[in-house]
C-alpha positions in Angstrom: -133.2 72.5 145.4 -136.6 70.9 144.9 -139.4 73.3 143.9 -143.1 73.0 143.2 -145.1 74.6 140.3 -148.9 74.9 140.6 -151.2 75.0 137.6 -154.9 74.7 137.9 -154.6 72.7 141.2 -151.9 70.3 139.8 -148.6 70.5 141.7 -145.5 69.6 139.6 -142.3 69.0 141.5 -139.0 69.9 139.8 -135.5 71.2 140.1 -133.6 73.5 137.7 -130.0 74.2 136.8 -129.0 77.4 134.9 -127.2 77.1 131.5 -123.4 77.2 131.4 -121.6 80.0 129.6 -123.7 81.6 126.8 -125.8 78.5 125.8 -129.3 79.2 124.8 -131.1 75.9 125.2 -133.2 74.1 127.7 -133.1 70.3 128.3 -136.1 68.8 130.1 -135.6 65.5 131.7 -138.3 62.9 132.5 -137.9 59.9 134.8 -138.2 56.2 134.0 -140.4 53.8 135.9 -139.3 52.2 139.2 -142.0 50.0 140.7 -143.3 51.5 143.9 -141.2 54.7 143.6 -142.2 58.2 142.4 -139.9 60.6 144.3 -136.9 60.7 142.0 -135.6 62.3 138.9 -134.3 60.8 135.6 -130.7 61.1 134.6 -129.9 62.5 138.1 -126.3 62.5 139.4 -123.2 63.2 137.3 -124.3 62.0 133.8 -125.5 65.5 132.6 -122.8 67.5 134.4 -121.1 68.6 131.2 -124.3 69.5 129.3 -124.0 73.3 128.9 -127.7 74.0 128.3 -130.1 74.8 131.2 -131.6 71.6 132.7 -135.1 71.1 134.0 -135.7 67.8 135.9 -139.3 67.0 136.4 -140.6 64.4 138.9 -143.4 62.1 137.9 -145.1 62.3 141.3 -148.7 63.3 141.6 -150.7 62.5 144.7 -148.2 59.8 145.7 -148.6 58.1 142.2 -146.9 58.1 138.8 -148.8 59.1 135.8 -146.4 59.1 132.8 -146.7 62.9 133.2 -150.0 62.6 131.4 -153.3 62.0 133.2 -155.5 61.0 136.1 -158.8 59.3 135.4 -158.1 59.8 131.7 -158.2 63.6 132.2 -155.0 65.0 130.8 -154.7 68.0 133.2 -151.3 66.6 134.5 -149.8 66.8 130.9 -151.1 70.4 130.6 -149.6 71.3 134.0 -146.2 69.8 133.0 -146.3 71.8 129.7 -147.2 74.9 131.6 -144.1 74.4 133.8 -141.9 74.0 130.7 -143.4 77.1 129.1 -142.8 79.0 132.4 -139.1 78.1 132.4 -138.8 78.9 128.7 -140.3 82.3 129.3 -138.0 83.0 132.3 -135.0 82.0 130.2 -136.2 83.9 127.1 -136.1 80.8 125.0 -138.4 79.4 122.2 -139.8 75.9 121.8 -137.2 75.4 119.1 -134.5 75.8 121.7 -135.9 73.0 123.9 -135.1 69.3 124.0 -137.2 66.7 125.9 -135.2 63.7 127.1 -136.4 60.5 128.7 -136.0 56.7 128.8 -138.8 54.1 129.0 -141.7 55.8 130.8 -139.7 59.1 130.5 -139.3 58.5 126.8 -143.0 58.1 126.4 -143.6 61.4 128.2 -140.9 63.2 126.2 -142.4 62.0 122.9 -146.0 62.9 123.9 -145.2 66.3 125.2 -143.1 67.2 122.2 -145.7 66.1 119.7 -148.5 67.9 121.5 -146.6 71.2 121.9 -144.0 73.4 120.3 -140.9 71.7 121.8 -139.0 70.9 118.7 -136.4 68.3 119.9 -137.0 65.0 121.6 -134.6 62.2 122.6 -136.7 59.2 123.5 -135.0 56.0 124.6 -137.0 52.7 124.4 -140.3 54.6 124.8 -143.5 52.7 125.5 -146.3 53.6 123.2 -148.9 51.0 124.3 -149.0 52.5 127.8 -152.4 51.1 128.6 -151.5 47.5 128.3 -148.0 48.1 129.7 -149.3 49.7 132.9 -152.2 47.4 133.4 -150.0 44.4 133.5 -146.7 45.7 134.9 -147.5 48.9 136.8 -151.0 48.2 138.2 -151.2 51.2 140.6 -150.1 53.5 137.8 -152.8 52.1 135.5 -155.5 52.5 138.3 -154.5 56.2 138.8 -154.3 57.0 135.1 -157.3 55.1 133.9 -159.6 55.5 136.9 -161.3 52.2 136.2 -160.7 48.6 134.9 -162.8 49.0 131.8 -161.0 47.7 128.6 -162.0 51.0 127.0 -159.7 52.8 129.4 -156.8 50.5 128.4 -157.6 51.2 124.7 -157.7 54.9 125.3 -154.3 54.9 126.9 -152.9 52.6 124.2 -154.0 54.9 121.4 -152.9 58.2 123.0 -149.2 58.3 121.7 -149.8 56.6 118.4 -152.6 59.1 117.6 -150.2 62.0 118.5 -147.6 60.5 116.2 -150.1 60.6 113.4 -151.5 64.1 114.2 -148.9 66.2 116.0 -148.8 70.0 116.6 -146.2 70.1 113.9 -144.2 67.7 111.7 -141.2 70.1 111.9 -139.5 68.1 114.7 -136.1 66.7 115.4 -136.9 63.3 116.8 -134.2 60.9 118.0 -135.4 57.4 119.0 -132.9 55.1 120.6 -133.9 51.4 120.9 -132.8 47.9 120.1 -134.4 44.9 118.4 -132.9 42.9 121.3 -135.3 44.7 123.7 -138.3 42.4 124.1 -140.5 45.6 124.1 -139.3 46.7 120.7 -141.9 44.9 118.5 -144.8 46.1 120.7 -143.9 49.7 121.5 -141.4 51.0 118.9 -141.6 49.1 115.7 -145.4 49.9 115.0 -144.9 53.7 115.1 -141.7 53.8 113.0 -143.5 54.2 109.6 -145.5 57.2 110.9 -142.4 58.8 112.5 -140.7 58.7 109.1 -143.0 61.5 108.0 -141.3 64.0 110.3 -138.8 66.6 108.9 -135.9 65.1 110.8 -136.5 61.6 112.2 -133.5 59.6 113.4 -133.4 56.1 114.8 -130.5 54.4 116.6 -130.8 50.6 116.9 -128.2 49.0 119.2 -127.0 45.6 118.3 -124.8 44.3 121.0 -124.3 41.4 123.3 -124.4 43.8 126.2 -128.1 44.4 125.7 -130.2 41.5 127.0 -133.3 43.3 128.4 -135.2 46.6 128.2 -133.2 48.4 131.0 -129.9 47.7 129.2 -130.5 50.0 126.3 -130.2 53.4 128.0 -126.9 52.9 129.9 -125.3 51.4 126.8 -126.2 54.5 124.8 -125.1 57.2 127.2 -122.4 58.3 124.7 -125.0 58.7 122.0 -127.3 60.6 124.4 -124.6 63.0 125.4 -123.4 63.6 121.9 -126.9 64.6 120.8 -127.4 66.8 123.8 -124.0 68.5 123.3 -124.9 69.3 119.7 -128.5 70.4 120.3 -127.3 72.8 123.1 -125.0 74.4 120.5 -127.9 75.0 118.1 -126.8 72.1 115.9 -129.5 69.6 114.7 -127.9 66.2 113.9 -129.4 64.3 110.9 -128.3 60.7 110.4 -131.5 58.8 109.6 -131.5 55.1 110.7 -128.2 53.8 112.0 -127.0 51.0 114.3 -124.2 50.7 116.9 -122.7 47.6 118.4 -122.0 44.2 116.7 -123.6 41.4 118.7 -122.9 38.4 116.3 -119.3 39.4 115.7 -118.7 39.9 119.4 -120.2 36.6 120.3 -118.3 34.7 117.6 -115.0 36.3 118.6 -115.7 35.6 122.3 -116.3 31.8 121.6 -113.0 31.6 119.7 -111.0 33.7 122.2 -112.1 31.9 125.3 -112.0 28.3 123.9 -109.6 26.2 126.0 -108.3 29.1 128.1 -107.7 28.9 131.8 -108.9 31.7 134.0 -107.3 32.9 137.2 -107.9 36.6 137.6 -110.6 37.1 140.2 -112.3 40.4 141.1 -114.4 41.2 144.1 -115.5 44.8 144.4 -118.2 47.0 145.9 -120.7 48.8 143.8 -121.6 50.8 146.9 -121.4 50.5 150.6 -122.9 52.3 153.6 -122.3 52.3 157.3 -125.3 53.4 159.5 -125.3 53.0 163.2 -124.0 49.4 163.7 -125.0 48.1 160.2 -122.9 47.6 157.1 -124.9 47.5 153.9 -123.6 47.1 150.3 -124.0 45.7 146.8 -120.9 44.0 145.4 -119.8 41.3 142.9 -117.3 38.5 142.8 -116.2 36.9 139.5 -113.3 35.2 137.7 -112.7 37.2 134.6 -113.5 35.1 131.5 -115.5 32.5 133.5 -119.2 32.9 132.8 -121.7 33.2 135.6 -124.9 32.7 133.7 -126.6 30.5 136.3 -127.1 30.9 140.1 -124.1 29.4 142.0 -124.5 26.1 143.7 -123.3 27.6 147.0 -124.0 31.1 148.4 -121.2 33.6 149.0 -119.8 34.5 152.4 -118.3 37.6 153.9 -115.1 36.7 155.8 -113.8 39.2 158.5 -110.3 38.4 159.6 -108.4 39.8 162.5 -105.2 37.7 163.1 -106.4 34.2 164.1 -110.0 35.4 164.6 -112.2 34.7 161.6 -115.9 35.6 161.4 -118.1 34.3 158.6 -121.4 35.9 157.5 -123.7 34.3 155.0 -124.5 36.5 152.0 -126.7 35.8 148.9 -126.1 35.8 145.2 -128.0 38.3 143.1 -128.7 38.9 139.4 -126.8 41.9 138.3 -127.3 42.8 134.7 -124.8 45.7 134.9 -121.9 43.4 135.3 -121.7 42.3 131.6 -120.7 45.9 130.8 -118.7 46.6 133.9 -116.5 43.5 133.5 -116.3 43.6 129.7 -112.6 43.1 128.8 -112.5 43.1 125.0 -114.8 40.1 124.6 -118.3 39.5 125.9 -119.0 37.1 128.8 -122.1 36.6 130.8 -121.6 37.6 134.5 -125.3 37.8 135.4 -125.1 35.9 138.7 -121.9 37.4 140.0 -123.8 39.9 142.1 -123.5 39.7 145.9 -125.6 41.4 148.6 -126.4 40.8 152.3 -129.3 38.5 153.1 -131.2 41.3 154.9 -132.3 44.6 153.3 -131.0 46.3 156.5 -127.5 45.0 155.9 -125.2 43.2 158.3 -125.3 43.9 162.1 -121.9 44.5 163.6 -123.0 44.8 167.2 -121.8 41.3 168.1 -118.4 41.8 166.5 -115.5 41.9 169.0 -113.5 45.1 169.1 -110.6 45.2 166.7 -109.7 45.8 163.1 -110.7 43.3 160.4 -110.0 42.7 156.7 -113.1 42.1 154.6 -112.9 39.2 152.1 -115.5 37.4 150.2 -115.9 33.8 149.2 -117.9 32.9 146.2 -118.5 30.1 143.8 -117.9 29.9 140.0 -118.0 27.0 137.6 -114.3 26.3 138.5 -114.9 26.1 142.3 -114.7 28.2 145.4 -112.7 31.5 145.4 -111.7 33.9 148.1 -110.3 37.4 147.9 -110.3 40.9 149.4 -113.2 43.1 148.8 -112.1 46.4 147.2 -113.6 49.7 146.2 -112.8 51.6 143.0 -112.2 54.9 144.9 -110.8 55.5 148.3 -113.7 55.6 150.8 -113.8 56.4 154.5 -117.0 55.8 156.5 -117.6 56.2 160.3 -120.7 55.6 162.5 -121.4 55.5 166.2 -123.7 53.2 168.0 -124.1 51.8 171.5 -120.8 53.3 172.8 -118.8 52.1 169.8 -117.2 53.7 166.8 -117.3 51.7 163.5 -115.0 52.8 160.8 -114.4 51.5 157.3 -111.5 52.3 154.9 -111.8 50.9 151.4 -109.6 51.3 148.4 -108.4 49.5 145.3 -106.5 46.9 147.3 -108.5 46.1 150.4 -111.2 47.0 152.8 -110.7 47.3 156.6 -113.4 47.7 159.2 -112.6 48.6 162.8 -114.7 48.6 166.0 -113.5 50.7 168.9 -114.9 51.7 172.2 -115.8 55.3 172.6 -114.2 56.8 175.8 -116.5 59.1 177.7 -114.8 61.9 179.6 -116.1 64.9 181.5 -115.5 68.1 179.7 -112.7 68.9 182.3 -110.8 65.9 180.9 -110.5 67.3 177.3 -110.0 70.5 175.4 -111.9 71.2 172.2 -112.0 74.4 170.2 -113.2 75.1 166.7 -111.1 78.1 165.7 -112.0 78.2 162.0 -115.2 76.9 160.3 -116.4 78.3 157.0 -117.3 77.4 153.4 -115.6 79.0 150.4 -116.9 78.0 147.0 -117.7 74.3 147.3 -115.0 73.6 150.0 -115.4 73.3 153.7 -112.6 74.6 155.9 -112.1 73.5 159.6 -109.4 73.8 162.2 -109.1 73.8 165.9 -107.7 71.9 168.9 -108.7 68.6 170.4 -106.6 67.4 173.3 -107.5 64.7 175.8 -105.8 64.4 179.2 -102.9 61.8 179.3 -103.3 61.1 175.5 -100.0 62.1 174.0 -99.8 64.0 170.7 -96.0 64.5 170.5 -96.0 64.0 166.7 -98.5 63.9 163.9 -98.6 60.1 163.9 -99.5 59.6 167.6 -103.2 59.9 166.8 -105.7 60.7 164.1 -108.6 63.2 163.6 -111.7 62.6 161.5 -114.7 64.6 160.4 -117.8 62.5 160.0 -120.8 64.0 158.0 -124.0 62.0 158.4 -127.2 62.7 156.4 -128.7 61.6 153.1 -125.3 60.0 152.6 -122.6 59.5 155.2 -118.9 60.0 154.7 -115.8 60.4 156.8 -112.9 62.7 155.9 -109.5 62.3 157.5 -108.2 65.5 159.0 -104.6 66.5 159.5 -102.8 66.8 162.8 -101.0 70.1 162.9 -98.1 71.4 165.0 -99.9 74.2 166.9 -100.0 73.6 170.6 -103.4 74.3 172.1 -104.0 75.9 175.5 -104.1 72.9 177.8 -104.2 74.6 181.1 -107.5 72.9 182.0 -106.1 69.4 181.5 -104.7 67.3 184.3 -101.1 68.3 185.1 -99.6 64.8 184.8 -98.2 65.6 181.4 -96.2 68.6 180.2 -97.5 71.0 177.5 -95.1 69.4 175.0 -97.1 66.2 175.1 -99.9 68.0 173.3 -97.8 69.7 170.7 -99.7 68.1 167.8 -103.2 68.2 169.3 -104.5 70.5 166.7 -106.5 69.5 163.6 -107.2 71.1 160.2 -108.4 70.1 156.8 -105.4 68.5 154.9 -102.9 71.1 153.7 -105.4 73.7 154.9 -107.0 73.2 151.5 -110.6 72.4 152.6 -112.8 69.5 151.9 -114.8 69.2 148.6 -118.5 69.0 149.2 -119.7 69.6 145.6 -120.5 65.9 145.0 -122.5 65.3 148.2 -126.2 64.6 147.9 -128.4 67.6 148.8 -129.9 67.6 152.3 -129.3 68.3 156.0 -126.2 66.8 157.6 -124.8 66.5 161.1 -121.0 67.0 161.5 -118.9 65.3 164.2 -115.2 65.4 164.9 -113.5 62.4 166.5 -110.0 61.8 167.8 -108.6 58.3 167.7 -105.5 57.1 169.5 -104.5 53.5 169.5 -107.8 51.7 170.3 -109.4 54.6 172.1 -111.9 56.9 170.5 -113.0 60.4 171.7 -115.9 62.4 170.3 -116.0 66.2 170.4 -118.9 67.3 172.5 -120.4 69.9 170.0 -122.0 68.9 166.8 -122.8 71.1 163.8 -125.3 71.1 161.0 -124.4 71.4 157.3 -127.1 72.1 154.6 -126.3 71.4 151.0 -128.6 72.5 148.2 -129.4 70.8 144.8 -126.5 72.6 143.2 -124.0 71.1 145.6 -123.5 74.4 147.4 -123.4 74.8 151.2 -126.2 77.1 152.1 -125.7 76.9 155.9 -123.0 75.7 158.3 -123.0 76.1 162.0 
């Protein structure tokens, strides 16, 4: 759960996770730069799940600005407030500065390095840190420079540029475990990292990892490539072990490029892939980021023709124009033993709002994508790495997506509106145990038979910071249907009872924190019925349900 720490009028936003088992260590995480964004944490999500030390995530958000966690108007009160928060957490956990590791990439790496050198925090893992922060922010993050410098005077740029190099030369202590992870392939290496390396070599335990790989083409590529290195360092430091390896390198760019040229020479390629990175369904809009490629065929230039989304229902075919997008993550994602450039294989909708489905006729459609490569036009089903169910409601319609490793289906069905006398709904069990949500009850609609489990289907849709649909199980437990029209016998509703599959609950641990609305729907053939009551679900930053009802 997000919290706020106040120090001398400076408000620092953070979240905290307790240590696992008996580990006596604190990891402090700083966020990288995202132009125009400040309300986010670095290394958020699952990447640090198995780190057993306590974790303190700090947000670089001060008066709606980013400040490299350092200063406003060249007054370094923000840095002191951040250090006060770290000291506060260390005191609470009864830990010393020697039991603390600062972690960050890019802007976050700069902050981690500065705060470690200026304080007693002994360990720092800085990925591609920027040390000339005045010039960098002045030309690339202008609003950040304006906030930090307070003026456009060249002396302000010089003051920011010299701040970290001066700390490297005159730290609070040279007894530090410093781990810099960078790459000569990063265009920022010569400006920001290389000039401070001689001074860093004076520290008691200075270590440098230089990545040499074809998978690094730009500054943002270095951190994701080195996640195994980052985690191995964190695992060791949280155990009280201080790795010492000096200057090392990982990757083999020239060898990989040479091998790739020989391997792919004269080969024909026919294995195409089309997959979602992510997809959402909100109201009547589908949004996503995806990719389409032929494995082994390079996509280093923008395609001559733009991709299309193809929705097929029998003889009915709908085509929607999409657009190609640079996607630097694909070189790693589609790596199959040899490097190929897939930069322009990314696919997104033309509008940032996604694709409107309001004009789509009712029915069920298969989603395919057509895309161009150097060998021509290709078409194939869009897939998703994990099984995903999504449901939304808008304008009297239910939209539902089911995506898996083979195909993606989207359906549009009219929502039937019935007076309460025409349906029975009861929620007989609703509770959370651990990180699992349990539900069961009856949902019967007049003249809609449920003689067997396959006659209809029940779904729980949870809508909030993220939206997801969970299939529920139809259960043989006849509800009280005395209020329904008497045209049918009680036996017609014998399976009109729902529960979580196998009565085993639904895992909510991995859902994003926030407030959610829960809705249960009943689908039979092409008819959709929505349960009248809706519930709220609140999930905290630890993934635990703190309120349901």
